[in-house]
C-alpha positions, 0 to 999 in steps of 0.5 A: 108371905107363907104363914106356917109359923102362925098356924091356928092363931089369930093375927094382926096384919099391917101393910104400909108404904110411901106413895105419890100419884103421878096422875091423880085418880078421879073420884070413881076408881081409887087405888087401894092398899090391900091385905089379903089372906088366901089358901088353896080353897080361895081368898079368906080375907080382902081388906083395903084402904083407899090411898087418897083417904090418907093423903093430904096432897095426892102429888106429894109423897105420903105414908099410907097404911092399913091394919086388920086385927084378929085374922084367923089363919088356916093351914097353908095360908099366905098373906099378901100386901099390894096396891090394887089400881082399878083405873088404867089412867092412874099412875103412881109411885110406890116405895118401901112397901112393908108387911108386918105379921104379929100374933094377936096376944089378946086372943090367947086364953 
């Protein structure tokens, strides 16, 4: 999502989704719900939440989310929300991935 409407402002970013593992991960490599902000010079923010930390039962549908507050935005920035799955043997289902971008009112002078 391009962030042109929010240039030079601090933002709160939130990603959320419903997930369910078909094949649960082992403890070494865990899938992560990620928020990232990048522009042409590279990635300026990468924040993630390990999915299993928010799931009571890994094989049941669970609501997971992650939030980053006071993210500075540069001209030409783009925000992304996605699942990073470092383990090829782990299978999961994803539904209703949402991304919310809000101006950080506490940062206004």
